[in-house]
C-alpha positions in Angstrom: 0.1 0.1 -0.4 1.4 3.5 -0.7 2.0 5.1 2.5 1.9 9.0 2.8 5.2 8.9 5.5 8.0 11.0 4.0 6.0 12.2 1.1 7.3 15.6 0.3 4.9 16.6 -2.5 2.8 14.8 -5.2 3.2 16.0 -9.0 0.3 15.0 -11.5 1.2 14.3 -14.9 -1.6 16.2 -16.4 -1.2 15.3 -20.4 -1.5 11.6 -21.3 1.6 9.3 -20.7 2.9 6.2 -22.8 2.5 3.5 -20.4 4.9 1.3 -22.4 7.4 3.7 -20.0 9.4 2.3 -17.3 11.0 3.8 -14.4 14.2 4.9 -16.2 11.5 6.5 -18.9 9.4 8.0 -16.1 12.6 8.7 -13.8 13.7 10.5 -17.5 10.3 12.3 -18.0 10.5 14.3 -14.8 14.6 15.0 -14.8 14.5 16.8 -18.1 10.5 17.1 -19.0 9.3 18.5 -16.0 12.9 19.2 -14.6 12.5 18.2 -11.2 14.6 15.8 -9.3 13.2 12.3 -9.6 15.1 11.2 -6.0 13.4 13.3 -3.9 10.2 12.5 -1.5 8.0 13.2 -3.8 5.8 10.8 -5.6 5.0 11.4 -9.7 1.9 10.3 -10.6 1.1 9.8 -14.6 -1.7 8.0 -16.6 -2.7 6.7 -20.0 -4.6 8.7 -22.7 -7.8 6.5 -21.7 -7.5 8.0 -18.0 -8.2 4.1 -16.6 -4.5 3.1 -15.6 -1.6 5.0 -13.7 1.9 4.7 -13.0 3.3 6.2 -9.6 6.9 6.9 -9.4 8.7 6.8 -6.0 12.3 6.8 -5.1 13.2 4.9 -1.9 16.4 5.2 0.6 17.7 2.4 -2.3 15.7 2.3 -5.3 12.5 3.1 -7.5 9.4 1.7 -6.6 6.8 1.8 -9.7 3.1 1.5 -8.4 1.0 0.3 -11.3 -2.6 0.7 -11.5 -5.4 -0.8 -14.4 -8.7 -0.3 -13.7 -11.4 -2.7 -14.6 -14.0 -0.2 -15.2 -14.5 3.1 -15.1 -11.7 6.6 -15.2 -9.3 8.3 -13.7 -10.9 11.7 -12.7 -7.9 13.5 -13.9 -7.0 17.0 -14.1 -7.5 18.5 -17.9 -4.2 19.5 -19.8 -4.2 23.5 -18.6 -0.7 22.7 -17.2 1.7 19.9 -18.1 2.2 19.2 -14.7 -0.2 19.6 -11.5 1.7 20.1 -7.9 -1.2 18.3 -5.2 -1.2 17.1 -1.9 -1.5 13.4 -0.8 -4.9 13.7 -0.1 -6.1 15.1 -3.2 -4.0 12.1 -5.0 -5.9 9.7 -2.2 -9.5 11.1 -3.6 -8.0 10.7 -7.6 -7.6 6.5 -6.5 -10.9 6.9 -5.5 -12.6 8.1 -8.5 -13.3 11.1 -6.9 -12.6 14.7 -8.1 -9.7 16.9 -7.4 -12.1 19.4 -6.3 -14.1 18.3 -3.5 -16.2 21.1 -1.9 -17.9 19.1 0.7 -14.7 17.6 1.8 -14.0 19.0 6.0 -10.7 21.1 5.6 -7.6 19.8 6.8 -7.1 21.4 11.0 -3.7 22.4 11.6 -3.9 23.5 15.1 -3.3 20.8 17.8 -4.3 22.5 20.9 -7.2 20.5 23.2 -10.0 22.5 24.6 
């Protein structure tokens, strides 16, 4: 299971990505296409044109993880191609993986205060 511990940021490639790309191909896309460090503590998420498959690239202390998800029915609510890269929170990634839109007007806002009344 994909854990949020140690995750700095989550980046979505908003356009379609060729799902034949493996770890090396996706790492090169992150480095050269998005000008980001694939060895950072971020998640890099890619989706195919039909929006029914996605890959998540994650660096761990001595190697890459490549998560792959294929939906049997339905599509991911992938953001439009306004920009080539979209930054989201881990919470929004969970919404996306659950089939929800990134903009959840009814979701509870995160509470930052740590005071007990």
